[in-house]
Structures are given as structure tokens and as C-alpha cells.
C-alpha positions in Angstrom: -75.5 37.6 -72.5 -73.0 38.9 -69.9 -71.4 42.2 -70.2 -68.7 43.6 -67.9 -69.2 47.0 -66.5 -65.6 47.4 -65.7 -62.7 47.1 -68.0 -59.8 45.4 -66.1 -57.5 45.2 -69.1 -55.9 48.6 -68.4 -55.5 48.0 -64.7 -53.5 44.8 -65.3 -51.0 46.7 -67.5 -50.7 49.5 -64.9 -48.8 47.3 -62.5 -46.9 45.2 -65.0 -43.1 45.6 -64.8 -41.5 47.1 -67.9 -37.9 46.8 -69.0 -36.3 50.0 -70.2 -35.6 50.1 -74.0 -32.1 51.6 -73.9 -29.4 48.9 -73.3 -27.3 51.1 -71.0 -30.4 51.8 -68.8 -31.1 48.1 -68.7 -27.6 47.3 -67.7 -27.7 50.0 -65.0 -31.0 48.7 -63.6 -29.6 45.2 -63.5 -26.5 46.3 -61.7 -28.6 48.3 -59.2 -30.7 45.2 -58.5 -27.6 43.1 -58.0 -26.1 45.7 -55.7 -29.3 45.8 -53.6 -29.3 42.0 -53.4 -25.7 42.0 -52.3 -26.3 44.5 -49.6 -29.3 42.5 -48.3 -27.3 39.3 -48.2 -24.4 41.0 -46.5 -26.6 42.4 -43.7 -28.5 39.1 -43.4 -25.2 37.3 -42.8 -24.0 40.0 -40.4 -27.2 39.9 -38.4 -27.1 36.1 -38.3 -23.5 36.0 -37.1 -24.3 38.6 -34.5 -27.2 36.5 -33.2 -25.0 33.4 -33.0 -22.3 35.4 -31.2 -24.8 36.8 -28.7 -26.2 33.3 -28.1 -22.8 31.7 -27.4 -21.9 34.6 -25.1 -25.1 34.2 -23.2 -24.5 30.5 -22.7 -21.0 31.1 -21.5 -22.0 33.7 -19.0 -25.0 31.8 -17.7 -23.1 28.6 -17.2 -21.0 30.1 -14.5 -24.1 30.9 -12.4 -25.9 27.6 -12.9 -24.0 25.4 -10.3 -24.6 27.9 -7.5 -28.4 27.8 -8.2 -28.3 24.0 -8.5 -26.8 23.6 -5.0 -29.6 25.7 -3.5 -32.2 23.1 -4.7 -30.5 20.0 -3.0 -32.6 18.2 -0.5 -30.9 16.1 2.1 -32.8 12.9 3.0 -32.4 9.3 4.2 -33.6 6.4 2.1 -34.4 2.8 3.0 -34.6 -0.1 0.5 -37.7 -2.1 0.8 -37.4 -5.8 -0.1 -40.0 -7.5 -2.3 -41.5 -9.9 0.4 -42.2 -6.9 2.6 -44.6 -5.4 0.0 -48.3 -6.2 0.3 -49.9 -8.4 -2.3 -51.9 -6.4 -4.8 -54.2 -7.7 -7.4 
């Protein structure tokens, strides 16, 4: 026979969400939830647009400096084409 030393039935109801009984309070709570959701969506879109704008600006500004850096890495050399008969036989 197993007996539980702790009663968890009361703890479960402690954290359960409860709806208010009055209809106007329910309406106000629903509208407050929708307002919070709208604010979070607005700021999410605003932050996303700001990140895209900063990224595009960064690319446009860094593109102007790239050709000067690429010219510094150029190595001048002379090349000679080697024909196939001149290559040693390898097995």
C-alpha cells in the first residue's frame, strides 16, 4: 500500500490561471492582453526593420573600401604554359 506524504492537489491549483467572473473585467483583461500583444508585435517589426536597415547601410559603406583592399593583394607574376609531351610519365 502506497501513501503519499505530500498532497500536490492544492499546489496544482495555486498556479492555474483563473478567469474573472465579472464580464466587464473579462473584457478588460482580454483587451489588455491584445494591447500587450500589439505592442510586442510593433516593437518586433520595428527592431527587425532597424536591423535590416543597419545591414544594408553596412554593406553599402563597406563596398566602397573593398576595391582598394583588393588591389593591395595583387601579385604580379609571369606564367609559362607547359605542353603535355614535356611532362614526365607518372604511373
